[in-house]
N, C-alpha and C positions, 0 to 999 in steps of 0.2 A: 512498090516506090514510097505510096503516101506514108504508111509506117515506118521506111527510112527518113523519112522527112522531118513525120513526128518526131523519132529520136533527136536529131539536132537539135529541132525546137525544143522540146523538152528536158534538152542537159540546161538549159539557159532562161526558164520562165523565167523567171522575174526579171530579167536583164532584158527581156523580152517587151514585159512590161513598160520600161522605161522608156522606152522609144516610139509607142506607140502613137506619139504625138508631131508632128512636122518637126523637123530639126532647122535650129535658126545657123546650122555653117560656122562659118570662125566671127565670132561674134563676143567683141568687149569694150564694156564701158568705161570711159576714160578712168583712171585709175586716182584715189583716193590717195593723198596725202597723207602723210602720218599715220596710217592704220589704227597704232598701238594708242592713240589718244585720240580715237573713237569709241562710243559705246559698244561693244559687241558682245557673240554667246562666244566663247570657243569651242571649237569644234571637232577638237585635239581628244585623245585619246586609244581606247582600243577598237579598229575596222576590220572586220569579218574579208575574208580576200580570198578570191575564186583566181590558178592559173588557170587559165585560157594559152595555150602553145598555138595553137589552130583559128584562133578567134571564131570561136566558134560561137560563140553571143554576137556577134555582132557583120557577123557576114550568114546565108546560108548555104546549102549544102552547092548551091550552083555558085559559091561566094560574091551573093550578090548585098552588100549592105541594109541589112535591117531599115537603116534610119532615113532609105531613101523619097520620096514626095509620095504620098496616096495616092497621087494620080502616073506611078512610074510600073513600069512593067517587070511581072516577078515579083518572089521578096515575100516578108509576111501582110503585108497589107493584104498579098490575093490569097492567102490562106490560112489567116484566122477563123472558122469555124473548127480548125483542129483544137483551140481553145475548150472547146462543150464536149470532147470526142471522153476527155477525162486522161489524158494522155503526157500530158505535161507534168510529169512529175520526179521527172531522175536529177531535180537541180532544186536548193535550198542554202540562201545566202546566213540564212542561221542554225544553219548546225555545220558552217563552214566554219574551219580553221580562222584566227586573229590575228593582228599585228599591229604593236603601237604606232601613231603618227603621231606627229611626226617619228617619219624613220622610212630609210631605206627597204626594201626589200630585200639586198643581198644579203644584209649580217640578222636576221632575223631568222632563217628559215636553210638549211640545209642544202637544199635541191635548188635550191635561189640563189646559190651563191653568183655561182655563172651564168645566170640563168636572165636572156635578154630576150625579152616578146612583150604579152600582153597579160596583165594582174588587173583582175576587175575591183577593186573596193567600195564598199559602203561602212555607212552612218544614218545610226537611226537620232533623230533631236527631235525634242520640245521646243514651241514659240510661240509666240503670243501677238502677232505682228498687227499694228497697230493702222492704223486709216492715213493718221497725218503724217505717217514717217515714210521713208523709206530702206532697203534695205538691202546688202550686198552678201556675194559670195565671192570670200577673198580667199585664194590659195598663194602662200609665199613664194613656193615650189613644187612640181611635179616632173619628174623627168623619165621622158622627153615630151612625147605628146598626150594632153590631155583630153579625153571626152568628155565633160561632164552633165549630168541627169540630175535632177531636181523634180521628184516626187514622181512617174512616169516619160518628164520632159526635159526633153538635151534643150542642154542652155550651151552649149556650144562647143570648142574647141582651142587651145591654146598649142605653141609652139613653142621649142622653148626650157630648157633644165632649170634652170637658174632665175628666171626674173618671177616679180609675181603677174598673177594676173584675178580678173574680179568677172562677174556680173551681178547684172541687179536681176533683183527676183522679188521688186512689188507685185503685187498682186499674184506672186507663182505658190507664195506660203500656205501653211494648213495652219486650221487655230489648233495647235495640238500638237500628235506628232505628225515627225518628215523626214524622209530617208535623200541621202544626197550618194551618188552611185558616182566612180570616177574612175573610167577605162584609161589605166596609164601602163606607154607603151616605150621602155628604153632599147628599141631596137636602131642599130646607126643603121643610116642613111649617104651616102654620098654626097647630096647635095645638101646636107644640111648644117645647121653651126649647132656645135660642134660636127664635123667631118667623122667618118669611120673610124679614124686612125687617131688616137690619143695617147700619152700617157699615165694614164690615171684611170679609176676603176666608175667603171660604169655602174655607176648607181641607181637603182628604179625604184617607184614612189612616190609616194604625198612624203617629199622629204623638210617640209617647212609647216609651218603654221595654218591650221583653218580654221577661216574666221565667218562668223557673222555679222557685218555692221550694219545698226541702223543708225539711221538719217533725219533731222526735217527733212521735211517736203521740200524749201529750196535751203540747202545748204552749203558749206564750204568742201566745195573741192580740191580744190589746188591753191598753194600760194608759193613763194619767194620770198626769205628775207634774210639777206648777202651784204655784205660790202660791197660798193662797186668795185670795178675793176680796178686793181692800184690805186683804191682809195679808199685810207682813214676812214676820213672824215663823212661819209655821203653812204647812206642803207640805200639799197638800191631792193625792185622787186614785184612783185604783182601778188595779189588776191583775184580767187575765181571763184564763184556763186554761181552751181545747177540748181536750175529748178524753178518754178513760175514767178518768186520774186525778185529778178534777178538785178534790180535799180534799189541799193541800198547805204546804208551809211556801216562804216566800216573800222572800227579802230582798232588800231596796230598801238598795240602796250608793254614797252621792257622795262616796267618800275622800278628797280634796280638802276641802271644806265640813267634815268630820268629822261623817258621817252616813252613820248602818245603824240598818236597823229589821226585823225582821221579822214579817210579816205570816201566819195563815195563811188560806187561801179554803175557802169554804164548798163545801154541796156539787154548789150551782150553778158551781163555780172562781174565785167573787169572794170580791175582799176590799179595804174600804175600806181607807187609805193615809192619815195625819194626822201629820206627823213635823215636831216643834216646831223652829223654826231660830235657833241662837245666833248664831252669824256666818258673813255670804256677802256677796261681791261681788256685786252684784244688775243684768241688764244692761240698758246704755244705750246708742244712737247712737257716743256718745261712748269706750266703755268694753262692746262686746259680748260680754261671758267669759262661757264656755258650758263646761259641768259637765261630766264625763263620771260621766254616771249608769250604773250597773248592775242586772239584776233576774236574779235568782238561782234557781231552784227544783231541784225534785230530778228533773224529764225533761225543762226544758230553762232557754237564761238570755241575755242580751240586752243588747247596749249599745247606747246614745245620748249622743249631744251636747246638751243642754239647758241655755238659758237660764232664769233667775224675775225677772220685773219682775213690780210690776202695773200700770193700767190705772183707770183710772176720769173723772171729770166730776164737777166742785163748782161749782156756778152757771156761769160762762161759762168758768171753766179747764179743759182737760185737763191732769191730773196722770199723770204715769210716777216709780212710786217714791217719794208723793206729795206728786214737783215739779212747779211749772209749766214746763208746754211747747208750744214751737212750735212745727208738722210744717212742715217744709221739703220739697215736697214736687214732685212730677211722675207724673205717669200715664206707664203705657207698656200696650205693647203684644207679646204672644206673637212676636216677629217680628225677623228679622235685614233692617234694610235694606240691610245689603252682598251677602248670601247669600238668594239669591227663596227664601224659606216660611218655615214655622214654626222658631225656635230649636232646632238641632240636637243640641245639646250643653253641657257649663256653660265652656268657652271662650265663645260667646255668650253665655250670661245676665251671666260675669264683665264681659263687657265696655259688656252695657248700665247694671247696676249701678253697675260704676266711671266711666259718663258719668252716674248720678244724685250718686258722688259727688263729681265736679268739678265740678258744680252746684251743690255745698255744702247738700245734699237729706239729711236724716235722716228720708227717708219718703219711699214710694214708692204709689201706690194703681195695684198690675196689674188689667187691668182689660180687659176685660167680661163676665169666667169665669174661672174656675180657672185658676192658673199651673199649670208643676210643681211637685212635689215640691223638686226638685230647688233649684228658685230662690227656692223660699221657702227653703231651710236654708242658700242662699249668704247671705240677707239677713240668717239670723240672724247669721252669721258674719262679712260683713261693717260690721253695726252699723246695718241699714236697718230702718224699721221699716214695716208692709205696713196694706197695706187690701185686704182678699181680697173676692173677689165673683162673685156666683152669672151667669148670661147671661138675668137675666128685663127684659129689655131692650124695651124703648117697647109695642107692642099686643099683648099676650100675649091669649090665650082668655081671659079672667081669671073666664069661666063653667064651664068645661071642669073635670069633678072629675079627669081621668085628666092634664088641663097641671098642676095645681098639684099631682099627686102626683108629678110627673117634677120641677118646682121645688123643688120639697122633698125630694124625694128624692137630688137636685145638691147640695144646702144642707148635707143632712147627710154627705154623702160626704165634703165640702169640709173640712168642721166634724171629723170623725173625724178625717181626716187629717191636720190640721196643729195640733189642739189641743195639738200640746209647742211647739210653736215659739214663741219667746217674742217675733221680730218680728211675730208677725201684731198687732195691738190692734184691728183692725176686719172683723168680718163686714158684708158690705155686703148688703143681699136683690135689689137690682133696681138698672136708670142709666133714668133721664128716662120715668119712667112716667103717661102723660096720669092728668089725676082723674078716678075715676066710683067710683059705690056698691062695684062688684062687686068694680075694681080696690083700692077697699080692702081690703075683706074679705080677699081673696086675698093681699096685704100684709102686713098683721095679722099674719096666717097664720103667716104666713115669718116676722116680728117672732117669735112668741113661739116656734114651733118652731126657732130661733136659739139663744132663751134659755133654752129650758128642756135646749139640749144643751150650754151653755157661759156660767157666768153669772160668768168673769173678764172674757170682754173687754166693747168698744163693740160695739153694733148699729148700723147707719146705712142709708143709697139718698140714690142721687145723685137729687137732689128738682128735680122742673121750677122756674124762675119764672114768673111771668106780671107783664108791663105795664100801667099807669096812669101813661101818658104817660112822661115822664122817673124814674116811678120804677118799680123792680122790684121785688113781691110774693111772699114767702114765705111761704106759710099753709095749705100742703097741711096738710092731719088728720095724714097718717103723723106727721107730724112731731114727733105729743105722745107717740108711744110708740120714738122713736130718741132714743137717749144723742149726739147729733151734729145743729145745722142744717145740713146736708151738701145744697147744689145747686149746679147748672151752670149758668150766665151767659155770654152772649158780644156783652156788649157793646162795641160796636165794631168787630163784623164783621156776623154776621144784624141788630145792634138799631146804628142809627146806627152812627161812623164817628170817625175819628181826631177829629178837630175836635171835637167834640161831645158827646163821652164823659162827660168831667168834669162835665156838667150831672146827668149821672146819681147816684140815691140810690139805697139801699135801705131797704124795711119789711119788718120780720124779724121776726112774730110772738113767735117763741118765743126763754126766757131760759134757750139753751143757747150749748156752744162753737158759731161758725160755722166751715166748714171749706167753704173755695170749691172744690169737686172738678173743675172744667172754666171754661176761658174760654181764650180765643184768637186766632189766624189765622194765616191762609192764608200763605205765602209761599218763592218757589220759589226754591231754594238758587244762588247766586250772581247774581240779579238785582237789580241797584239803582235805585232812582229816590230823589225825594222823598218826604216819612215821608207824604203826603194821597194815593198813591198805589199802590191794592191787590196785592198780590202783591208787592210788593219787600221786600227785610228790611226798611228802615226804616220801612215799615207797621207790619211786626207788632212789631219794636223800640218804637216812639211807643206801641204800645199794650199792651204790659208797661207800660210807665210807667206807662201814664195809669190802665189797671187797678189800682195798688200807690198810687197815690194816692186812686183812688174810692174801696177794699176797706179801707183804713187806717183812713177815716171809719166803719168799725162796727166800736162797740165790745167786741162780743165776737171780733172774729176772731181763728180759731186758730191756722190753719193752710190748708193752698192746694193742689193739684194742675193744675197750668194743664195747658191738651192740646195737647201732647204732649210726650215725649222725642226722638223720631227721627220721619219723616214713615213711614207707612205702606198697603199695599194696599190700595185699595174699590172695588168695581163704581159706587158709587152717584158717584165724584168720576171725569162723562168730559171736562171741560174739554179739549181737543184740547190747549192748548200747556201751560198753567201748572199739571193735574192729571196728563192722561195717565193712569188710575187711582192715582192715586193721592192721599192727604191731604197737604195740603201743611204740614198744622198743626204739623208737629215742629221742633224748638229745633238739629235734628240730618236734614243732607241724610240723600239715598238713598246717596250716595256719600261718609257720616262727615265730613260737611264741617262746623262747627259755625256755626249764621247769629249774624246781631248780637245776638238776643233771648236770646239763652244767654247771655252775656255778660253783659245786662242783668238778668238771673232769678239767678245765680249773686253780681255783686254785690249783689243785695236779698236775697240768703238771709246774707249777709257782715253787711248793717248788722242783719238782725233778730238774730244769733246773741249780739249786744252786750247784749239785752233780756230774752233766754230761758238 
């Protein structure tokens, strides 16, 4: 039995060394605002990895976690003498294959294409920590559950595949060589966010940047600098310091706008900002003006590029900087159709956003989860308004308190990260969640949370519609709490066909702006037939034309984000010829070829521009 135990232990010798110290459980410091504005070491590159479907590196042969407390019963700590027997020889990170980080594992190794489970990843790096500095290990995203270890000590755990997280590592870095190990597990669970059933590929791994950030001992931890709610003449916000010297004078400077104000932080390190605006060029899709903003204190300084605009609703209108606007949008996934896997850098992101611009879009729905900070910053720069969403998707465990806390944390992290981005105008709390009393309570709490964190933007959700004959009914009680009547409908595809869809109409309960968050049809790029043949580009094109006629009859229609910009991979889409694990509702194929409906939508938006 002892030898059998030694076998399992030896398989992951270095992993076990990672967890000989006490584990801190789930522990994460408050997020640094504007991570890319800090001094940092980039830990991206080639990481060694080990596939561990039985989690041998995490549990002993009795399925007891190795990183239990030292006083626990069983496990690694009771049998450390094995280390001295020379039997721990069957595991070696240095001889393991490597993959590019950031990057999902599914697209980098054929045997990982459909893999769901644990993969261990390791990176070595050099550091020269200074005594008067603080250090944070930052991850842009790891899907889904991440256990992080640094130099043999566990830093903590994070859940959520699309939100950033960090751990303070001050005093834990070696001078010289260091190593970080991540246990990434993309297994789906019924009580997680999202749940087991989705319509996108479950890409696993470290999919966004890994950075080691360096800040002063007392540093600017967070800030918000935006126009006050519905007020073009006042900048409001705050600055938050962290460290021992919390009471300081802080200067906020926007040189190009002639703005310079000094505030004093209190004993908690916080100061409110209220700056009158005399003259400013407001951010719009046509003129995405970004100002250079500096925040300077006695011990730290940081700069950012920030646009200033207001967004509000009035009756059935959406007002950007006080003027009515029509949201000419498209939905997008965080996936490159041309190169398998998640978006891997700014080039991929620019390509997708440029395609949206070619569609005459002024707006994108970043579905169904938080996209990267770089994507949102590019939207700032390129002049595209943004709907930002969390993966509260379909059938969540509505009555599970831990599930709600997870959803709230992901929503909070999204809002905290992107609250200074002028492009973001909508916080979405979910997509196509079925009606029930527990769901109403769950979603209502998320709406209230979003408003408590940011009252300057709109709060919405992609609601479901219900049919009564040829009438599509929008009466979800959650609509009372939202700023937009936003819903998905698939008349002409899942309901009816292109021949009969013009007989449909909408019965909308709420007197609010209507934004149709999804409609569309699958079309295999390059497959041509008559416009009544499903899967053809002609069928998709006619469906779009008929959708425009049908939706234009809605009095309060103020925007749309058809589904979707490009074809994307999905395990749900199994038709062997037309799909082959692709959702074909894209206006651009997986080869980058624009389908006929792309030009139809572009033309429609060109006409809309003449009205708004």
